PDB file of N, CA, C and O in Angstrom, chain B, residues numbered from 101:
ATOM      1  N   MET B 101     -86.548 161.041 170.177  1.00  0.00           N
ATOM      2  CA  MET B 101     -87.804 160.927 169.456  1.00  0.00           C
ATOM      3  C   MET B 101     -87.781 161.863 168.253  1.00  0.00           C
ATOM      4  O   MET B 101     -87.412 163.030 168.380  1.00  0.00           O
ATOM      5  N   LYS B 102     -88.167 161.363 167.106  1.00  0.00           N
ATOM      6  CA  LYS B 102     -88.211 162.173 165.900  1.00  0.00           C
ATOM      7  C   LYS B 102     -89.453 163.048 165.891  1.00  0.00           C
ATOM      8  O   LYS B 102     -90.521 162.644 166.352  1.00  0.00           O
ATOM      9  N   ARG B 103     -89.296 164.246 165.363  1.00  0.00           N
ATOM     10  CA  ARG B 103     -90.427 165.153 165.199  1.00  0.00           C
ATOM     11  C   ARG B 103     -90.485 165.509 163.731  1.00  0.00           C
ATOM     12  O   ARG B 103     -89.622 166.232 163.233  1.00  0.00           O
ATOM     13  N   GLY B 104     -91.478 165.018 163.038  1.00  0.00           N
ATOM     14  CA  GLY B 104     -91.622 165.304 161.623  1.00  0.00           C
ATOM     15  C   GLY B 104     -90.895 164.271 160.781  1.00  0.00           C
ATOM     16  O   GLY B 104     -90.363 163.302 161.322  1.00  0.00           O
ATOM     17  N   PRO B 105     -90.862 164.458 159.474  1.00  0.00           N
ATOM     18  CA  PRO B 105     -90.299 163.457 158.580  1.00  0.00           C
ATOM     19  C   PRO B 105     -88.788 163.529 158.445  1.00  0.00           C
ATOM     20  O   PRO B 105     -88.227 162.769 157.655  1.00  0.00           O
ATOM     21  N   TRP B 106     -88.105 164.392 159.165  1.00  0.00           N
ATOM     22  CA  TRP B 106     -86.675 164.568 159.009  1.00  0.00           C
ATOM     23  C   TRP B 106     -85.946 163.993 160.214  1.00  0.00           C
ATOM     24  O   TRP B 106     -86.519 163.875 161.297  1.00  0.00           O
ATOM     25  N   PRO B 107     -84.686 163.638 160.025  1.00  0.00           N
ATOM     26  CA  PRO B 107     -83.907 163.131 161.144  1.00  0.00           C
ATOM     27  C   PRO B 107     -83.533 164.262 162.099  1.00  0.00           C
ATOM     28  O   PRO B 107     -83.770 165.432 161.799  1.00  0.00           O
ATOM     29  N   GLN B 108     -82.955 163.921 163.233  1.00  0.00           N
ATOM     30  CA  GLN B 108     -82.511 164.940 164.179  1.00  0.00           C
ATOM     31  C   GLN B 108     -81.329 165.686 163.569  1.00  0.00           C
ATOM     32  O   GLN B 108     -80.343 165.067 163.168  1.00  0.00           O
ATOM     33  N   TRP B 109     -81.424 167.008 163.497  1.00  0.00           N
ATOM     34  CA  TRP B 109     -80.400 167.793 162.822  1.00  0.00           C
ATOM     35  C   TRP B 109     -79.595 168.668 163.750  1.00  0.00           C
ATOM     36  O   TRP B 109     -78.744 169.426 163.283  1.00  0.00           O
ATOM     37  N   GLY B 110     -79.823 168.597 165.019  1.00  0.00           N
ATOM     38  CA  GLY B 110     -79.037 169.395 165.937  1.00  0.00           C
ATOM     39  C   GLY B 110     -79.340 170.869 165.818  1.00  0.00           C
ATOM     40  O   GLY B 110     -80.486 171.289 165.980  1.00  0.00           O
ATOM     41  N   ARG B 111     -78.330 171.648 165.538  1.00  0.00           N
ATOM     42  CA  ARG B 111     -78.469 173.105 165.535  1.00  0.00           C
ATOM     43  C   ARG B 111     -79.020 173.676 164.242  1.00  0.00           C
ATOM     44  O   ARG B 111     -79.388 174.850 164.200  1.00  0.00           O
ATOM     45  N   VAL B 112     -79.086 172.888 163.202  1.00  0.00           N
ATOM     46  CA  VAL B 112     -79.598 173.368 161.918  1.00  0.00           C
ATOM     47  C   VAL B 112     -81.121 173.283 161.941  1.00  0.00           C
ATOM     48  O   VAL B 112     -81.692 172.248 162.288  1.00  0.00           O
ATOM     49  N   SER B 113     -81.771 174.388 161.567  1.00  0.00           N
ATOM     50  CA  SER B 113     -83.236 174.387 161.570  1.00  0.00           C
ATOM     51  C   SER B 113     -83.754 173.494 160.450  1.00  0.00           C
ATOM     52  O   SER B 113     -83.104 173.356 159.414  1.00  0.00           O
ATOM     53  N   PRO B 114     -84.929 172.883 160.653  1.00  0.00           N
ATOM     54  CA  PRO B 114     -85.497 172.047 159.593  1.00  0.00           C
ATOM     55  C   PRO B 114     -85.704 172.825 158.291  1.00  0.00           C
ATOM     56  O   PRO B 114     -85.484 172.286 157.207  1.00  0.00           O
ATOM     57  N   ASP B 115     -86.126 174.090 158.394  1.00  0.00           N
ATOM     58  CA  ASP B 115     -86.325 174.886 157.186  1.00  0.00           C
ATOM     59  C   ASP B 115     -85.019 175.040 156.420  1.00  0.00           C
ATOM     60  O   ASP B 115     -84.985 174.900 155.197  1.00  0.00           O
ATOM     61  N   GLU B 116     -83.954 175.326 157.142  1.00  0.00           N
ATOM     62  CA  GLU B 116     -82.642 175.500 156.521  1.00  0.00           C
ATOM     63  C   GLU B 116     -82.183 174.201 155.875  1.00  0.00           C
ATOM     64  O   GLU B 116     -81.642 174.210 154.769  1.00  0.00           O
ATOM     65  N   GLN B 117     -82.396 173.100 156.554  1.00  0.00           N
ATOM     66  CA  GLN B 117     -81.987 171.798 156.034  1.00  0.00           C
ATOM     67  C   GLN B 117     -82.782 171.426 154.780  1.00  0.00           C
ATOM     68  O   GLN B 117     -82.214 170.929 153.808  1.00  0.00           O
ATOM     69  N   ILE B 118     -84.089 171.666 154.805  1.00  0.00           N
ATOM     70  CA  ILE B 118     -84.935 171.319 153.666  1.00  0.00           C
ATOM     71  C   ILE B 118     -84.556 172.136 152.444  1.00  0.00           C
ATOM     72  O   ILE B 118     -84.423 171.591 151.348  1.00  0.00           O
ATOM     73  N   VAL B 119     -84.380 173.447 152.622  1.00  0.00           N
ATOM     74  CA  VAL B 119     -83.993 174.312 151.506  1.00  0.00           C
ATOM     75  C   VAL B 119     -82.623 173.887 150.977  1.00  0.00           C
ATOM     76  O   VAL B 119     -82.391 173.893 149.768  1.00  0.00           O
ATOM     77  N   GLY B 120     -81.719 173.518 151.885  1.00  0.00           N
ATOM     78  CA  GLY B 120     -80.396 173.047 151.475  1.00  0.00           C
ATOM     79  C   GLY B 120     -80.468 171.765 150.663  1.00  0.00           C
ATOM     80  O   GLY B 120     -79.755 171.613 149.671  1.00  0.00           O
ATOM     81  N   MET B 121     -81.329 170.838 151.081  1.00  0.00           N
ATOM     82  CA  MET B 121     -81.472 169.579 150.338  1.00  0.00           C
ATOM     83  C   MET B 121     -82.013 169.832 148.934  1.00  0.00           C
ATOM     84  O   MET B 121     -81.551 169.226 147.968  1.00  0.00           O
ATOM     85  N   ILE B 122     -82.982 170.718 148.827  1.00  0.00           N
ATOM     86  CA  ILE B 122     -83.561 171.015 147.518  1.00  0.00           C
ATOM     87  C   ILE B 122     -82.511 171.642 146.614  1.00  0.00           C
ATOM     88  O   ILE B 122     -82.438 171.330 145.425  1.00  0.00           O
ATOM     89  N   LYS B 123     -81.700 172.523 147.180  1.00  0.00           N
ATOM     90  CA  LYS B 123     -80.638 173.158 146.386  1.00  0.00           C
ATOM     91  C   LYS B 123     -79.596 172.128 145.944  1.00  0.00           C
ATOM     92  O   LYS B 123     -79.085 172.207 144.826  1.00  0.00           O
ATOM     93  N   GLU B 124     -79.278 171.164 146.813  1.00  0.00           N
ATOM     94  CA  GLU B 124     -78.350 170.093 146.443  1.00  0.00           C
ATOM     95  C   GLU B 124     -78.888 169.307 145.251  1.00  0.00           C
ATOM     96  O   GLU B 124     -78.153 169.006 144.311  1.00  0.00           O
ATOM     97  N   GLN B 125     -80.183 168.976 145.298  1.00  0.00           N
ATOM     98  CA  GLN B 125     -80.784 168.205 144.219  1.00  0.00           C
ATOM     99  C   GLN B 125     -80.809 169.014 142.929  1.00  0.00           C
ATOM    100  O   GLN B 125     -80.564 168.472 141.852  1.00  0.00           O
ATOM    101  N   GLU B 126     -81.105 170.312 143.033  1.00  0.00           N
ATOM    102  CA  GLU B 126     -81.119 171.167 141.848  1.00  0.00           C
ATOM    103  C   GLU B 126     -79.724 171.337 141.263  1.00  0.00           C
ATOM    104  O   GLU B 126     -79.573 171.592 140.069  1.00  0.00           O
ATOM    105  N   ALA B 127     -78.690 171.193 142.118  1.00  0.00           N
ATOM    106  CA  ALA B 127     -77.308 171.311 141.654  1.00  0.00           C
ATOM    107  C   ALA B 127     -76.835 170.047 140.948  1.00  0.00           C
ATOM    108  O   ALA B 127     -75.737 170.023 140.391  1.00  0.00           O
ATOM    109  N   GLY B 128     -77.657 168.992 140.966  1.00  0.00           N
ATOM    110  CA  GLY B 128     -77.305 167.797 140.205  1.00  0.00           C
ATOM    111  C   GLY B 128     -77.098 166.535 141.006  1.00  0.00           C
ATOM    112  O   GLY B 128     -76.842 165.484 140.418  1.00  0.00           O
ATOM    113  N   LEU B 129     -77.197 166.589 142.327  1.00  0.00           N
ATOM    114  CA  LEU B 129     -77.057 165.388 143.136  1.00  0.00           C
ATOM    115  C   LEU B 129     -78.270 164.494 142.904  1.00  0.00           C
ATOM    116  O   LEU B 129     -79.403 164.957 143.038  1.00  0.00           O
ATOM    117  N   PRO B 130     -78.059 163.222 142.557  1.00  0.00           N
ATOM    118  CA  PRO B 130     -79.197 162.326 142.322  1.00  0.00           C
ATOM    119  C   PRO B 130     -80.092 162.218 143.564  1.00  0.00           C
ATOM    120  O   PRO B 130     -79.610 162.193 144.697  1.00  0.00           O
ATOM    121  N   THR B 131     -81.382 162.157 143.324  1.00  0.00           N
ATOM    122  CA  THR B 131     -82.354 162.135 144.415  1.00  0.00           C
ATOM    123  C   THR B 131     -82.136 160.935 145.329  1.00  0.00           C
ATOM    124  O   THR B 131     -82.240 161.060 146.549  1.00  0.00           O
ATOM    125  N   SER B 132     -81.837 159.780 144.755  1.00  0.00           N
ATOM    126  CA  SER B 132     -81.643 158.588 145.590  1.00  0.00           C
ATOM    127  C   SER B 132     -80.460 158.766 146.531  1.00  0.00           C
ATOM    128  O   SER B 132     -80.529 158.374 147.696  1.00  0.00           O
ATOM    129  N   GLU B 133     -79.375 159.353 146.035  1.00  0.00           N
ATOM    130  CA  GLU B 133     -78.192 159.588 146.873  1.00  0.00           C
ATOM    131  C   GLU B 133     -78.492 160.645 147.944  1.00  0.00           C
ATOM    132  O   GLU B 133     -78.067 160.510 149.091  1.00  0.00           O
ATOM    133  N   LEU B 134     -79.213 161.678 147.567  1.00  0.00           N
ATOM    134  CA  LEU B 134     -79.583 162.740 148.501  1.00  0.00           C
ATOM    135  C   LEU B 134     -80.449 162.182 149.631  1.00  0.00           C
ATOM    136  O   LEU B 134     -80.230 162.502 150.800  1.00  0.00           O
ATOM    137  N   CYS B 135     -81.423 161.355 149.284  1.00  0.00           N
ATOM    138  CA  CYS B 135     -82.308 160.770 150.288  1.00  0.00           C
ATOM    139  C   CYS B 135     -81.541 159.842 151.220  1.00  0.00           C
ATOM    140  O   CYS B 135     -81.784 159.830 152.427  1.00  0.00           O
ATOM    141  N   ARG B 136     -80.632 159.078 150.675  1.00  0.00           N
ATOM    142  CA  ARG B 136     -79.834 158.173 151.500  1.00  0.00           C
ATOM    143  C   ARG B 136     -78.942 158.981 152.450  1.00  0.00           C
ATOM    144  O   ARG B 136     -78.789 158.624 153.618  1.00  0.00           O
ATOM    145  N   LYS B 137     -78.360 160.059 151.947  1.00  0.00           N
ATOM    146  CA  LYS B 137     -77.478 160.909 152.735  1.00  0.00           C
ATOM    147  C   LYS B 137     -78.200 161.549 153.915  1.00  0.00           C
ATOM    148  O   LYS B 137     -77.630 161.675 154.999  1.00  0.00           O
ATOM    149  N   HIS B 138     -79.458 161.953 153.707  1.00  0.00           N
ATOM    150  CA  HIS B 138     -80.204 162.658 154.748  1.00  0.00           C
ATOM    151  C   HIS B 138     -81.199 161.771 155.492  1.00  0.00           C
ATOM    152  O   HIS B 138     -81.864 162.233 156.418  1.00  0.00           O
ATOM    153  N   GLY B 139     -81.308 160.501 155.097  1.00  0.00           N
ATOM    154  CA  GLY B 139     -82.175 159.576 155.807  1.00  0.00           C
ATOM    155  C   GLY B 139     -83.653 159.783 155.532  1.00  0.00           C
ATOM    156  O   GLY B 139     -84.483 159.587 156.419  1.00  0.00           O
ATOM    157  N   LEU B 140     -83.989 160.180 154.308  1.00  0.00           N
ATOM    158  CA  LEU B 140     -85.378 160.395 153.911  1.00  0.00           C
ATOM    159  C   LEU B 140     -85.776 159.409 152.835  1.00  0.00           C
ATOM    160  O   LEU B 140     -84.927 158.892 152.108  1.00  0.00           O
ATOM    161  N   SER B 141     -87.060 159.150 152.735  1.00  0.00           N
ATOM    162  CA  SER B 141     -87.550 158.378 151.597  1.00  0.00           C
ATOM    163  C   SER B 141     -87.725 159.348 150.431  1.00  0.00           C
ATOM    164  O   SER B 141     -87.927 160.542 150.652  1.00  0.00           O
ATOM    165  N   PRO B 142     -87.653 158.861 149.209  1.00  0.00           N
ATOM    166  CA  PRO B 142     -87.890 159.745 148.062  1.00  0.00           C
ATOM    167  C   PRO B 142     -89.270 160.394 148.098  1.00  0.00           C
ATOM    168  O   PRO B 142     -89.420 161.543 147.683  1.00  0.00           O
ATOM    169  N   ALA B 143     -90.288 159.670 148.592  1.00  0.00           N
ATOM    170  CA  ALA B 143     -91.633 160.246 148.674  1.00  0.00           C
ATOM    171  C   ALA B 143     -91.651 161.456 149.606  1.00  0.00           C
ATOM    172  O   ALA B 143     -92.266 162.476 149.297  1.00  0.00           O
ATOM    173  N   THR B 144     -90.971 161.334 150.752  1.00  0.00           N
ATOM    174  CA  THR B 144     -90.905 162.453 151.691  1.00  0.00           C
ATOM    175  C   THR B 144     -90.158 163.619 151.073  1.00  0.00           C
ATOM    176  O   THR B 144     -90.566 164.771 151.223  1.00  0.00           O
ATOM    177  N   PHE B 145     -89.058 163.326 150.374  1.00  0.00           N
ATOM    178  CA  PHE B 145     -88.298 164.402 149.744  1.00  0.00           C
ATOM    179  C   PHE B 145     -89.159 165.144 148.731  1.00  0.00           C
ATOM    180  O   PHE B 145     -89.166 166.375 148.709  1.00  0.00           O
ATOM    181  N   TYR B 146     -89.879 164.416 147.900  1.00  0.00           N
ATOM    182  CA  TYR B 146     -90.691 165.077 146.877  1.00  0.00           C
ATOM    183  C   TYR B 146     -91.859 165.855 147.497  1.00  0.00           C
ATOM    184  O   TYR B 146     -92.289 166.873 146.955  1.00  0.00           O
ATOM    185  N   LYS B 147     -92.366 165.370 148.634  1.00  0.00           N
ATOM    186  CA  LYS B 147     -93.416 166.117 149.330  1.00  0.00           C
ATOM    187  C   LYS B 147     -92.852 167.445 149.847  1.00  0.00           C
ATOM    188  O   LYS B 147     -93.484 168.492 149.709  1.00  0.00           O
ATOM    189  N   LEU B 148     -91.662 167.389 150.441  1.00  0.00           N
ATOM    190  CA  LEU B 148     -91.018 168.613 150.926  1.00  0.00           C
ATOM    191  C   LEU B 148     -90.661 169.541 149.769  1.00  0.00           C
ATOM    192  O   LEU B 148     -90.787 170.761 149.880  1.00  0.00           O
ATOM    193  N   LYS B 149     -90.217 168.958 148.664  1.00  0.00           N
ATOM    194  CA  LYS B 149     -89.858 169.780 147.501  1.00  0.00           C
ATOM    195  C   LYS B 149     -91.088 170.486 146.934  1.00  0.00           C
ATOM    196  O   LYS B 149     -91.006 171.636 146.503  1.00  0.00           O
ATOM    197  N   ALA B 150     -92.232 169.789 146.936  1.00  0.00           N
ATOM    198  CA  ALA B 150     -93.463 170.415 146.441  1.00  0.00           C
ATOM    199  C   ALA B 150     -93.858 171.598 147.322  1.00  0.00           C
ATOM    200  O   ALA B 150     -94.395 172.594 146.835  1.00  0.00           O
ATOM    201  N   LYS B 151     -93.587 171.481 148.625  1.00  0.00           N
ATOM    202  CA  LYS B 151     -93.963 172.544 149.544  1.00  0.00           C
ATOM    203  C   LYS B 151     -92.955 173.684 149.551  1.00  0.00           C
ATOM    204  O   LYS B 151     -93.348 174.851 149.564  1.00  0.00           O
ATOM    205  N   TYR B 152     -91.659 173.367 149.543  1.00  0.00           N
ATOM    206  CA  TYR B 152     -90.612 174.367 149.715  1.00  0.00           C
ATOM    207  C   TYR B 152     -89.839 174.690 148.437  1.00  0.00           C
ATOM    208  O   TYR B 152     -88.972 175.564 148.456  1.00  0.00           O
ATOM    209  N   GLY B 153     -90.126 174.016 147.341  1.00  0.00           N
ATOM    210  CA  GLY B 153     -89.385 174.237 146.106  1.00  0.00           C
ATOM    211  C   GLY B 153     -89.503 175.671 145.618  1.00  0.00           C
ATOM    212  O   GLY B 153     -90.592 176.244 145.631  1.00  0.00           O
ATOM    213  N   GLY B 154     -88.398 176.251 145.191  1.00  0.00           N
ATOM    214  CA  GLY B 154     -88.394 177.615 144.683  1.00  0.00           C
ATOM    215  C   GLY B 154     -88.307 178.671 145.769  1.00  0.00           C
ATOM    216  O   GLY B 154     -88.310 179.863 145.464  1.00  0.00           O
ATOM    217  N   MET B 155     -88.229 178.265 147.025  1.00  0.00           N
ATOM    218  CA  MET B 155     -88.132 179.220 148.122  1.00  0.00           C
ATOM    219  C   MET B 155     -86.684 179.361 148.561  1.00  0.00           C
ATOM    220  O   MET B 155     -85.883 178.435 148.436  1.00  0.00           O
ATOM    221  N   ASP B 156     -86.368 180.543 149.080  1.00  0.00           N
ATOM    222  CA  ASP B 156     -85.097 180.653 149.782  1.00  0.00           C
ATOM    223  C   ASP B 156     -85.384 180.516 151.276  1.00  0.00           C
ATOM    224  O   ASP B 156     -86.535 180.331 151.672  1.00  0.00           O
ATOM    225  N   LEU B 157     -84.364 180.604 152.089  1.00  0.00           N
ATOM    226  CA  LEU B 157     -84.516 180.321 153.517  1.00  0.00           C
ATOM    227  C   LEU B 157     -85.487 181.282 154.186  1.00  0.00           C
ATOM    228  O   LEU B 157     -86.287 180.855 155.020  1.00  0.00           O
ATOM    229  N   SER B 158     -85.442 182.563 153.848  1.00  0.00           N
ATOM    230  CA  SER B 158     -86.341 183.528 154.499  1.00  0.00           C
ATOM    231  C   SER B 158     -87.799 183.247 154.137  1.00  0.00           C
ATOM    232  O   SER B 158     -88.690 183.417 154.969  1.00  0.00           O
ATOM    233  N   ASP B 159     -88.042 182.818 152.898  1.00  0.00           N
ATOM    234  CA  ASP B 159     -89.410 182.458 152.502  1.00  0.00           C
ATOM    235  C   ASP B 159     -89.907 181.250 153.289  1.00  0.00           C
ATOM    236  O   ASP B 159     -91.059 181.219 153.722  1.00  0.00           O
ATOM    237  N   ALA B 160     -89.042 180.259 153.473  1.00  0.00           N
ATOM    238  CA  ALA B 160     -89.424 179.049 154.208  1.00  0.00           C
ATOM    239  C   ALA B 160     -89.718 179.377 155.666  1.00  0.00           C
ATOM    240  O   ALA B 160     -90.668 178.851 156.246  1.00  0.00           O
ATOM    241  N   LYS B 161     -88.906 180.241 156.254  1.00  0.00           N
ATOM    242  CA  LYS B 161     -89.152 180.627 157.645  1.00  0.00           C
ATOM    243  C   LYS B 161     -90.451 181.411 157.762  1.00  0.00           C
ATOM    244  O   LYS B 161     -91.202 181.223 158.720  1.00  0.00           O
ATOM    245  N   ARG B 162     -90.724 182.285 156.801  1.00  0.00           N
ATOM    246  CA  ARG B 162     -91.961 183.068 156.815  1.00  0.00           C
ATOM    247  C   ARG B 162     -93.174 182.149 156.638  1.00  0.00           C
ATOM    248  O   ARG B 162     -94.207 182.357 157.274  1.00  0.00           O
ATOM    249  N   LEU B 163     -93.049 181.130 155.769  1.00  0.00           N
ATOM    250  CA  LEU B 163     -94.126 180.159 155.591  1.00  0.00           C
ATOM    251  C   LEU B 163     -94.419 179.447 156.897  1.00  0.00           C
ATOM    252  O   LEU B 163     -95.582 179.304 157.276  1.00  0.00           O
ATOM    253  N   LYS B 164     -93.389 179.000 157.588  1.00  0.00           N
ATOM    254  CA  LYS B 164     -93.564 178.309 158.864  1.00  0.00           C
ATOM    255  C   LYS B 164     -94.235 179.229 159.881  1.00  0.00           C
ATOM    256  O   LYS B 164     -95.123 178.801 160.619  1.00  0.00           O
ATOM    257  N   GLN B 165     -93.810 180.490 159.918  1.00  0.00           N
ATOM    258  CA  GLN B 165     -94.393 181.463 160.836  1.00  0.00           C
ATOM    259  C   GLN B 165     -95.883 181.665 160.536  1.00  0.00           C
ATOM    260  O   GLN B 165     -96.702 181.714 161.453  1.00  0.00           O
ATOM    261  N   LEU B 166     -96.226 181.782 159.265  1.00  0.00           N
ATOM    262  CA  LEU B 166     -97.626 181.970 158.883  1.00  0.00           C
ATOM    263  C   LEU B 166     -98.468 180.736 159.187  1.00  0.00           C
ATOM    264  O   LEU B 166     -99.621 180.857 159.602  1.00  0.00           O
ATOM    265  N   GLU B 167     -97.893 179.540 158.980  1.00  0.00           N
ATOM    266  CA  GLU B 167     -98.613 178.311 159.306  1.00  0.00           C
ATOM    267  C   GLU B 167     -98.889 178.222 160.804  1.00  0.00           C
ATOM    268  O   GLU B 167     -99.976 177.814 161.213  1.00  0.00           O
ATOM    269  N   ASP B 168     -97.904 178.605 161.624  1.00  0.00           N
ATOM    270  CA  ASP B 168     -98.093 178.589 163.078  1.00  0.00           C
ATOM    271  C   ASP B 168     -99.171 179.589 163.494  1.00  0.00           C
ATOM    272  O   ASP B 168    -100.021 179.281 164.330  1.00  0.00           O
ATOM    273  N   GLU B 169     -99.131 180.788 162.908  1.00  0.00           N
ATOM    274  CA  GLU B 169    -100.129 181.805 163.217  1.00  0.00           C
ATOM    275  C   GLU B 169    -101.526 181.349 162.792  1.00  0.00           C
ATOM    276  O   GLU B 169    -102.502 181.564 163.511  1.00  0.00           O
ATOM    277  N   ASN B 170    -101.614 180.724 161.631  1.00  0.00           N
ATOM    278  CA  ASN B 170    -102.896 180.224 161.137  1.00  0.00           C
ATOM    279  C   ASN B 170    -103.464 179.159 162.071  1.00  0.00           C
ATOM    280  O   ASN B 170    -104.661 179.162 162.359  1.00  0.00           O
ATOM    281  N   ALA B 171    -102.619 178.257 162.540  1.00  0.00           N
ATOM    282  CA  ALA B 171    -103.069 177.214 163.470  1.00  0.00           C
ATOM    283  C   ALA B 171    -103.578 177.838 164.768  1.00  0.00           C
ATOM    284  O   ALA B 171    -104.588 177.396 165.316  1.00  0.00           O
ATOM    285  N   LYS B 172    -102.884 178.858 165.256  1.00  0.00           N
ATOM    286  CA  LYS B 172    -103.311 179.538 166.480  1.00  0.00           C
ATOM    287  C   LYS B 172    -104.676 180.203 166.279  1.00  0.00           C
ATOM    288  O   LYS B 172    -105.553 180.112 167.138  1.00  0.00           O
ATOM    289  N   LEU B 173    -104.841 180.865 165.144  1.00  0.00           N
ATOM    290  CA  LEU B 173    -106.115 181.528 164.862  1.00  0.00           C
ATOM    291  C   LEU B 173    -107.252 180.521 164.709  1.00  0.00           C
ATOM    292  O   LEU B 173    -108.374 180.789 165.139  1.00  0.00           O
ATOM    293  N   LYS B 174    -106.979 179.378 164.109  1.00  0.00           N
ATOM    294  CA  LYS B 174    -108.002 178.338 163.992  1.00  0.00           C
ATOM    295  C   LYS B 174    -108.431 177.823 165.360  1.00  0.00           C
ATOM    296  O   LYS B 174    -109.615 177.580 165.593  1.00  0.00           O
ATOM    297  N   ARG B 175    -107.460 177.655 166.272  1.00  0.00           N
ATOM    298  CA  ARG B 175    -107.806 177.220 167.630  1.00  0.00           C
ATOM    299  C   ARG B 175    -108.651 178.273 168.338  1.00  0.00           C
ATOM    300  O   ARG B 175    -109.617 177.939 169.024  1.00  0.00           O
ATOM    301  N   LEU B 176    -108.290 179.541 168.172  1.00  0.00           N
ATOM    302  CA  LEU B 176    -109.065 180.614 168.792  1.00  0.00           C
ATOM    303  C   LEU B 176    -110.491 180.642 168.251  1.00  0.00           C
ATOM    304  O   LEU B 176    -111.443 180.820 169.010  1.00  0.00           O
ATOM    305  N   LEU B 177    -110.636 180.468 166.942  1.00  0.00           N
ATOM    306  CA  LEU B 177    -111.964 180.448 166.334  1.00  0.00           C
ATOM    307  C   LEU B 177    -112.782 179.271 166.846  1.00  0.00           C
ATOM    308  O   LEU B 177    -113.964 179.422 167.156  1.00  0.00           O
ATOM    309  N   ALA B 178    -112.160 178.104 166.936  1.00  0.00           N
ATOM    310  CA  ALA B 178    -112.866 176.922 167.437  1.00  0.00           C
ATOM    311  C   ALA B 178    -113.317 177.138 168.879  1.00  0.00           C
ATOM    312  O   ALA B 178    -114.436 176.772 169.239  1.00  0.00           O
ATOM    313  N   ASP B 179    -112.448 177.734 169.710  1.00  0.00           N
ATOM    314  CA  ASP B 179    -112.823 178.015 171.095  1.00  0.00           C
ATOM    315  C   ASP B 179    -113.998 178.991 171.163  1.00  0.00           C
ATOM    316  O   ASP B 179    -114.923 178.801 171.952  1.00  0.00           O
ATOM    317  N   ALA B 180    -113.957 180.040 170.331  1.00  0.00           N
ATOM    318  CA  ALA B 180    -115.043 181.026 170.326  1.00  0.00           C
ATOM    319  C   ALA B 180    -116.353 180.391 169.868  1.00  0.00           C
ATOM    320  O   ALA B 180    -117.412 180.682 170.424  1.00  0.00           O
ATOM    321  N   MET B 181    -116.286 179.529 168.861  1.00  0.00           N
ATOM    322  CA  MET B 181    -117.494 178.871 168.377  1.00  0.00           C
ATOM    323  C   MET B 181    -118.053 177.930 169.446  1.00  0.00           C
ATOM    324  O   MET B 181    -119.268 177.841 169.621  1.00  0.00           O
ATOM    325  N   LEU B 182    -117.178 177.238 170.151  1.00  0.00           N
ATOM    326  CA  LEU B 182    -117.616 176.348 171.221  1.00  0.00           C
ATOM    327  C   LEU B 182    -118.268 177.148 172.353  1.00  0.00           C
ATOM    328  O   LEU B 182    -119.303 176.748 172.885  1.00  0.00           O
ATOM    329  N   ASP B 183    -117.660 178.276 172.713  1.00  0.00           N
ATOM    330  CA  ASP B 183    -118.262 179.141 173.740  1.00  0.00           C
ATOM    331  C   ASP B 183    -119.650 179.607 173.308  1.00  0.00           C
ATOM    332  O   ASP B 183    -120.570 179.663 174.124  1.00  0.00           O
ATOM    333  N   ASN B 184    -119.796 179.935 172.051  1.00  0.00           N
ATOM    334  CA  ASN B 184    -121.072 180.393 171.510  1.00  0.00           C
ATOM    335  C   ASN B 184    -122.136 179.301 171.635  1.00  0.00           C
ATOM    336  O   ASN B 184    -123.271 179.570 172.029  1.00  0.00           O
ATOM    337  N   VAL B 185    -121.760 178.075 171.299  1.00  0.00           N
ATOM    338  CA  VAL B 185    -122.698 176.951 171.398  1.00  0.00           C
ATOM    339  C   VAL B 185    -123.096 176.717 172.856  1.00  0.00           C
ATOM    340  O   VAL B 185    -124.268 176.477 173.148  1.00  0.00           O
ATOM    341  N   VAL B 186    -122.133 176.784 173.763  1.00  0.00           N
ATOM    342  CA  VAL B 186    -122.417 176.560 175.190  1.00  0.00           C
ATOM    343  C   VAL B 186    -123.367 177.643 175.692  1.00  0.00           C
ATOM    344  O   VAL B 186    -124.325 177.346 176.407  1.00  0.00           O
ATOM    345  N   LEU B 187    -123.107 178.896 175.322  1.00  0.00           N
ATOM    346  CA  LEU B 187    -123.990 179.978 175.764  1.00  0.00           C
ATOM    347  C   LEU B 187    -125.409 179.829 175.222  1.00  0.00           C
ATOM    348  O   LEU B 187    -126.379 180.092 175.932  1.00  0.00           O
ATOM    349  N   LYS B 188    -125.527 179.404 173.961  1.00  0.00           N
ATOM    350  CA  LYS B 188    -126.857 179.174 173.393  1.00  0.00           C
ATOM    351  C   LYS B 188    -127.574 178.052 174.132  1.00  0.00           C
ATOM    352  O   LYS B 188    -128.776 178.143 174.378  1.00  0.00           O
ATOM    353  N   ASP B 189    -126.853 177.001 174.487  1.00  0.00           N
ATOM    354  CA  ASP B 189    -127.459 175.890 175.226  1.00  0.00           C
ATOM    355  C   ASP B 189    -127.905 176.340 176.619  1.00  0.00           C
ATOM    356  O   ASP B 189    -128.966 175.937 177.097  1.00  0.00           O
ATOM    357  N   LEU B 190    -127.098 177.169 177.257  1.00  0.00           N
ATOM    358  CA  LEU B 190    -127.463 177.655 178.587  1.00  0.00           C
ATOM    359  C   LEU B 190    -128.691 178.558 178.552  1.00  0.00           C
ATOM    360  O   LEU B 190    -129.501 178.550 179.479  1.00  0.00           O
ATOM    361  N   LEU B 191    -128.822 179.324 177.496  1.00  0.00           N
ATOM    362  CA  LEU B 191    -129.958 180.230 177.361  1.00  0.00           C
ATOM    363  C   LEU B 191    -131.190 179.527 176.804  1.00  0.00           C
ATOM    364  O   LEU B 191    -132.282 180.094 176.806  1.00  0.00           O
ATOM    365  N   GLY B 192    -131.024 178.322 176.339  1.00  0.00           N
ATOM    366  CA  GLY B 192    -132.137 177.552 175.825  1.00  0.00           C
ATOM    367  C   GLY B 192    -132.586 177.968 174.436  1.00  0.00           C
ATOM    368  O   GLY B 192    -133.716 177.684 174.038  1.00  0.00           O
ATOM    369  N   LYS B 193    -131.722 178.632 173.702  1.00  0.00           N
ATOM    370  CA  LYS B 193    -132.076 179.035 172.345  1.00  0.00           C
ATOM    371  C   LYS B 193    -131.629 177.951 171.360  1.00  0.00           C
ATOM    372  O   LYS B 193    -130.547 177.384 171.509  1.00  0.00           O
ATOM    373  N   PRO B 194    -132.451 177.668 170.371  1.00  0.00           N
ATOM    374  CA  PRO B 194    -132.095 176.615 169.402  1.00  0.00           C
ATOM    375  C   PRO B 194    -131.015 177.060 168.448  1.00  0.00           C
ATOM    376  O   PRO B 194    -130.607 176.292 167.576  1.00  0.00           O
TER     377      PRO B 194
END
């Protein structure tokens, strides 16, 4: 089963693969050939390039880490807000 817009890459991390693809394209490999080689549509490649363009591997990994942390914090906030609503309903306060 595929996870995300990229093919199964085995031991290579998606961040490493994406940064590598962008560097290949910047080195002069035509986008159509690059997309065919990696099994991506050009639209997906350009979406990834817009997100990861100009980053090196450590920046991409840090971005992923921050996105994961942000998602966790959003879930915690949603849970706290839901608890607050439930408590208000139990106490009968509007």
